C-alpha positions as CSV (number, residue, x, y, z in Angstrom):
1,M,23.2,18.1,-8.8
2,A,22.6,17.0,-5.3
3,Q,24.6,13.8,-4.4
4,I,21.4,11.9,-3.6
5,H,20.2,12.7,-7.1
6,S,23.2,10.9,-8.5
7,Y,22.3,7.9,-6.4
8,L,18.7,8.0,-7.5
9,K,19.7,8.3,-11.2
10,H,22.0,5.3,-10.8
11,M,19.2,3.5,-9.1
12,R,17.0,4.0,-12.2
13,Q,19.8,3.0,-14.6
14,V,20.3,-0.4,-12.9
15,G,16.6,-1.1,-12.4
16,A,16.6,-1.0,-8.6
17,S,13.4,-0.3,-6.6
18,D,14.8,1.2,-3.4
19,L,17.9,3.2,-2.3
20,H,19.0,2.7,1.3
21,L,21.2,5.2,3.0
22,A,22.3,4.8,6.7
23,A,25.1,6.3,8.8
24,G,27.8,3.6,9.2
25,R,27.0,1.8,5.9
26,P,27.7,2.4,2.3
27,P,24.8,3.3,0.0
28,M,22.8,0.2,-0.9
29,L,20.2,-0.7,-3.5
30,R,17.4,-3.2,-3.6
31,A,16.9,-5.0,-6.9
32,S,14.6,-8.1,-7.4
33,G,14.2,-8.3,-3.7
34,H,17.9,-8.4,-2.8
35,V,19.8,-5.5,-1.0
36,S,23.5,-5.0,-1.9
37,P,26.0,-2.1,-1.7
38,I,26.7,0.3,-4.6
39,Q,30.1,-0.7,-5.8
40,G,32.9,1.8,-5.1
41,Q,30.9,3.9,-2.7
42,P,32.4,4.7,0.8
43,V,30.7,4.2,4.2
44,L,28.6,7.2,5.0
45,S,29.3,9.1,8.2
46,D,26.3,10.6,10.1
47,E,27.5,14.2,9.3
48,T,27.9,13.4,5.5
49,L,24.5,11.7,5.3
50,R,22.6,14.5,7.0
51,G,24.2,16.9,4.6
52,L,23.0,14.8,1.6
53,M,19.5,14.5,3.1
54,R,19.2,18.2,3.7
55,E,19.7,18.9,0.0
56,V,16.4,17.5,-1.2
57,V,13.9,18.7,1.3
58,N,12.7,22.2,2.2
59,E,13.2,24.1,5.4
60,R,9.8,23.1,6.8
61,Q,10.3,19.4,6.1
62,W,13.8,19.5,7.6
63,R,12.5,21.1,10.8
64,R,9.8,18.5,11.0
65,F,12.4,15.7,10.7
66,E,14.6,17.2,13.4
67,R,11.5,17.6,15.7
68,E,9.9,14.2,15.0
69,H,12.9,12.1,13.9
70,D,10.9,10.8,11.0
71,L,9.7,12.3,7.7
72,D,7.7,11.1,4.7
73,F,7.9,13.1,1.5
74,A,8.1,12.9,-2.3
75,T,10.7,14.2,-4.6
76,A,11.1,14.2,-8.4
77,L,14.0,14.1,-10.9
78,P,12.6,15.6,-14.1
79,G,13.0,13.1,-16.9
80,I,14.0,10.3,-14.5
81,A,11.2,9.5,-12.0
82,R,9.3,10.4,-8.8
83,F,10.5,9.0,-5.6
84,R,8.9,8.4,-2.2
85,G,11.4,9.2,0.6
86,N,11.5,8.4,4.3
87,Y,14.0,9.9,6.7
88,F,14.5,8.4,10.2
89,E,16.9,8.0,13.1
90,Q,18.7,4.7,13.7
91,Q,21.3,3.3,16.0
92,Y,24.3,4.9,14.3
93,G,22.7,8.1,13.2
94,A,20.5,9.2,10.3
95,G,18.9,6.9,7.8
96,A,16.9,7.3,4.6
97,V,15.1,5.2,2.1
98,F,13.9,6.2,-1.4
99,R,11.5,4.2,-3.5
100,V,10.8,4.6,-7.1
101,V,7.2,5.8,-8.0
102,P,6.6,4.9,-11.6
103,D,6.3,8.0,-13.9
104,Q,3.1,6.6,-15.4
105,I,0.3,4.9,-13.6
106,V,0.3,1.3,-14.8
107,A,-3.2,0.4,-16.1
108,I,-4.8,-2.2,-13.8
109,E,-5.3,-4.5,-16.8
110,R,-1.5,-4.7,-17.1
111,L,-0.7,-5.5,-13.5
112,G,-1.7,-9.1,-13.8
113,V,-4.2,-8.9,-10.9
114,P,-7.2,-11.3,-10.9
115,D,-10.2,-10.0,-12.8
116,V,-12.2,-9.5,-9.6
117,V,-9.7,-6.8,-8.5
118,T,-10.2,-4.9,-11.7
119,R,-14.0,-5.0,-11.1
120,M,-13.5,-3.2,-7.8
121,A,-13.5,0.0,-9.9
122,D,-17.2,-0.7,-10.6
123,I,-18.2,-0.7,-6.9
124,E,-20.4,2.3,-6.1
125,S,-20.0,2.5,-2.3
126,G,-18.3,0.8,0.6
127,M,-14.7,0.3,1.8
128,V,-12.1,-1.5,-0.3
129,L,-8.8,-2.3,1.5
130,V,-5.6,-3.2,-0.1
131,T,-3.2,-4.7,2.5
132,G,0.2,-6.2,2.7
133,P,3.8,-5.6,3.9
134,T,5.8,-2.6,2.9
135,G,7.0,-2.9,-0.7
136,S,4.3,-5.3,-1.7
137,G,2.8,-3.0,-4.4
138,K,-0.3,-1.8,-2.5
139,S,0.0,1.8,-3.8
140,T,0.5,0.5,-7.4
141,T,-2.6,-1.7,-7.2
142,L,-4.7,1.1,-5.7
143,A,-3.5,3.6,-8.3
144,G,-4.5,1.2,-11.0
145,I,-8.0,0.8,-9.6
146,V,-8.5,4.6,-9.1
147,D,-7.2,5.2,-12.7
148,L,-9.9,2.8,-14.0
149,V,-12.5,4.7,-12.0
150,N,-11.1,7.9,-13.5
151,R,-11.3,6.5,-17.1
152,N,-14.8,5.0,-16.8
153,Y,-16.9,7.2,-14.5
154,A,-17.6,10.9,-14.0
155,R,-16.9,11.2,-10.3
156,H,-15.1,13.4,-7.8
157,I,-12.1,11.5,-6.5
158,V,-10.2,12.8,-3.5
159,T,-6.8,11.3,-2.7
160,I,-5.3,11.8,0.8
161,E,-1.7,10.7,1.0
162,D,1.6,11.3,2.9
163,P,3.1,12.1,0.5
164,V,1.2,12.1,-2.8
165,E,2.8,9.3,-4.9
166,F,0.8,8.8,-8.1
167,V,-0.6,11.9,-9.8
168,H,-3.8,11.3,-11.7
169,E,-4.7,13.5,-14.6
170,N,-8.4,14.3,-14.9
171,K,-10.1,12.0,-17.4
172,R,-13.8,11.4,-17.0
173,S,-13.5,12.1,-13.3
174,V,-12.2,15.2,-11.4
175,V,-9.2,14.2,-9.1
176,S,-8.2,16.3,-6.1
177,H,-4.9,15.3,-4.6
178,R,-4.3,16.4,-1.0
179,E,-0.9,15.9,0.8
180,V,-0.8,15.5,4.5
181,G,1.4,18.1,6.1
182,T,1.1,20.4,3.1
183,D,-2.6,20.6,2.1
184,S,-4.0,19.3,5.4
185,D,-2.7,18.8,9.0
186,D,-3.4,15.1,9.1
187,F,-5.3,12.2,7.5
188,A,-8.3,12.6,9.8
189,S,-9.0,16.3,9.1
190,A,-8.5,15.7,5.3
191,L,-10.9,12.8,5.4
192,R,-13.4,14.8,7.4
193,A,-13.2,17.6,4.9
194,A,-13.5,15.2,1.9
195,M,-17.0,14.3,3.2
196,R,-17.9,18.0,2.8
197,Q,-16.3,18.3,-0.7
198,D,-18.9,16.4,-2.7
199,A,-16.5,13.5,-3.0
200,D,-17.7,10.2,-4.6
201,V,-14.5,8.3,-4.1
202,I,-11.8,8.8,-1.4
203,L,-8.4,7.2,-1.4
204,V,-6.8,7.2,2.1
205,G,-3.0,6.5,1.7
206,E,-2.8,4.7,5.0
207,L,-5.3,3.9,7.8
208,R,-3.0,4.7,10.7
209,D,-5.1,5.4,13.8
210,L,-8.5,5.2,15.4
211,E,-9.8,8.6,14.2
212,T,-8.9,8.0,10.6
213,I,-10.2,4.4,10.6
214,S,-13.5,5.5,12.2
215,L,-14.0,8.3,9.7
216,A,-13.2,6.0,6.8
217,V,-15.8,3.5,8.0
218,E,-18.3,6.3,8.5
219,A,-17.7,7.7,5.0
220,A,-18.2,4.2,3.5
221,S,-21.4,3.8,5.5
222,M,-22.6,7.1,4.1
223,G,-22.5,5.8,0.5
224,L,-19.0,6.9,-0.6
225,L,-16.5,4.5,-2.1
226,V,-13.4,4.5,0.2
227,F,-10.1,2.9,-0.7
228,G,-7.4,2.5,1.9
229,T,-4.3,0.5,2.8
230,L,-3.2,-1.3,5.9
231,H,0.1,-3.1,6.8
232,T,-1.7,-6.4,7.5
233,N,-1.3,-9.9,6.1
234,G,-4.5,-11.7,5.1
235,A,-8.1,-10.7,5.0
236,A,-9.1,-12.1,8.4
237,K,-6.2,-10.3,10.1
238,T,-7.2,-7.1,8.3
239,V,-10.7,-7.2,9.8
240,D,-9.3,-8.0,13.2
241,R,-6.9,-5.1,12.9
242,I,-9.7,-2.7,12.1
243,L,-11.9,-3.8,14.9
244,D,-9.0,-4.0,17.5
245,T,-8.3,-0.3,16.9
246,F,-11.6,0.6,18.6
247,P,-11.9,0.7,22.4
248,A,-13.9,-2.1,23.9
249,D,-17.0,0.0,24.6
250,Q,-17.1,1.0,20.9
251,R,-16.4,-2.3,19.3
252,E,-19.9,-3.6,18.9
253,Q,-20.9,-0.5,17.1
254,A,-17.7,-0.7,15.0
255,R,-18.5,-4.3,14.0
256,A,-22.0,-3.3,12.8
257,A,-20.6,-0.4,10.8
258,L,-17.8,-2.5,9.2
259,A,-20.2,-5.3,8.5
260,D,-22.4,-2.9,6.5
261,S,-19.5,-1.1,4.8
262,L,-16.7,-3.5,4.0
263,A,-16.9,-4.2,0.2
264,A,-13.6,-6.1,-0.3
265,V,-10.1,-6.9,1.0
266,V,-7.2,-7.5,-1.3
267,S,-4.1,-8.8,0.6
268,Q,-1.0,-9.0,-1.5
269,I,2.6,-10.0,-1.3
270,L,5.4,-10.2,-3.9
271,V,7.1,-13.5,-4.6
272,R,10.3,-14.2,-6.6
273,K,9.6,-15.9,-9.9
274,R,11.6,-18.8,-11.2
275,D,12.8,-16.9,-14.2
276,G,13.7,-13.7,-12.3
277,G,11.7,-10.7,-11.2
278,R,8.7,-10.9,-8.8
279,V,5.0,-11.6,-9.1
280,G,2.1,-10.4,-7.1
281,V,0.1,-13.0,-5.1
282,H,-3.3,-12.0,-3.8
283,E,-5.8,-13.1,-1.2
284,I,-9.2,-11.8,-2.1
285,L,-12.3,-11.3,0.0
286,V,-15.5,-9.8,-1.3
287,R,-18.7,-8.8,0.4
288,T,-21.4,-11.5,0.9
289,P,-24.2,-11.8,3.4
290,G,-22.2,-14.5,5.2
291,L,-19.2,-12.0,5.5
292,A,-21.5,-9.3,7.0
293,G,-22.9,-11.8,9.5
294,A,-19.5,-13.1,10.5
295,I,-18.2,-9.6,11.2
296,R,-21.3,-8.5,13.0
297,E,-21.1,-11.6,15.3
298,G,-17.4,-11.1,15.9
299,N,-16.6,-14.5,14.2
300,T,-13.7,-13.4,12.0
301,A,-12.4,-17.0,12.2
302,M,-15.0,-17.8,9.6
303,I,-13.5,-15.5,7.0
304,N,-11.1,-18.1,5.6
305,S,-14.0,-20.5,5.2
306,I,-16.0,-17.8,3.4
307,I,-13.1,-17.2,1.0
308,G,-12.8,-20.9,0.3
309,A,-16.5,-21.2,-0.5
310,G,-16.4,-18.0,-2.7
311,R,-14.3,-19.1,-5.6
312,A,-17.2,-18.5,-8.0
313,L,-17.1,-14.8,-6.9
314,G,-13.4,-14.5,-7.5
315,M,-12.3,-15.1,-3.9
316,Q,-9.1,-16.9,-3.2
317,T,-6.8,-17.6,-0.2
318,L,-3.2,-16.6,-0.4
319,D,-2.2,-20.3,-0.1
320,S,-4.4,-21.4,-3.0
321,A,-3.0,-18.6,-5.2
322,L,0.6,-19.7,-4.3
323,L,-0.2,-23.3,-5.1
324,E,-1.6,-22.4,-8.4
325,L,1.5,-20.4,-9.3
326,V,3.7,-23.4,-8.3
327,E,1.6,-25.7,-10.5
328,R,2.0,-23.3,-13.4
329,G,5.7,-23.2,-12.9
330,V,5.8,-19.5,-12.2
331,I,7.3,-19.8,-8.8
332,D,9.4,-22.4,-7.0
333,G,7.7,-24.7,-4.4
334,R,10.3,-23.8,-1.8
335,E,9.5,-20.1,-2.2
336,A,5.8,-20.9,-1.9
337,Y,6.4,-22.9,1.3
338,L,8.2,-20.0,2.9
339,K,5.3,-17.6,2.1
340,A,2.4,-19.9,2.9
341,G,0.2,-19.4,5.9
342,D,-0.7,-23.1,6.3
343,K,2.5,-24.9,5.3
344,R,1.1,-28.4,5.4
345,A,0.0,-28.2,1.7
346,F,3.5,-27.2,0.8
347,Q,5.4,-29.7,2.9
348,Q,6.9,-31.5,0.0
349,W,8.9,-28.4,-0.8
350,A,10.0,-27.7,2.8
């Protein structure tokens, strides 16, 4: 058994979510949001760590890591779990992070998300973005929504990921998984191909660059349902991030296309609960005529007001969701204060 496999097995046994390996440090685990060393494990040298890392990737992947100094991939331990891995270079040498990918896709009804998020599986066309920082559960939420589409509708679903994380079995839909670097050269070429593959639903693992974002907006404008993720905090910042990707001379056209195609934004974070563990907190924006007008006019500052006026449609700001969890006793007021965007409403817990 590869040494990293023993670390991954231990990680599952103690309920950790992430394994951190870095030259110059002992192996460390993240559990309930906290990172701590694995007891009894020595500091890893760069040479030792590279030997461990080499054991769980193929020759092509290792050459790519040596060339680009960064590598995303997936690996599996039969009977244990699948893991998403990332290799990188850091100040003292090599580094690696492994994250658990649940063996089974958690049904969206069991994730504790607001009902409006579940209903996003019923959208027929447009762009749905799930955003948030790394480790906030974006992939899990998207997998749950796609699974519901798969259960309820006869569609062709194409997922484009780097690497493939959640594997969907065909239910009512047909699901085609495409892994960047293995099944396609990059996100953009896979997305371009999906529009020729009779896709009804496209999941883009990450909207990284102008070409991918432009193609995703185009696909949504053509009547496809496009799901994607961004590392942004909040709905307004997500819209700004999309538009800022475009050069100035293309931005007006991009605003018009996004105004017509954006169906929803779910921005989520994980917050520690008072009784242990973590809970997802969501900011939710859904399409309204007012939203389309604000985007088209470049007035994204109006988005928070649109969310505030849209509670009947299931919309909510992150701060209102945090306050509700404090009032219900789920999270601590101090924790909410630290996560809040506008801290004035949480000043009593500062």
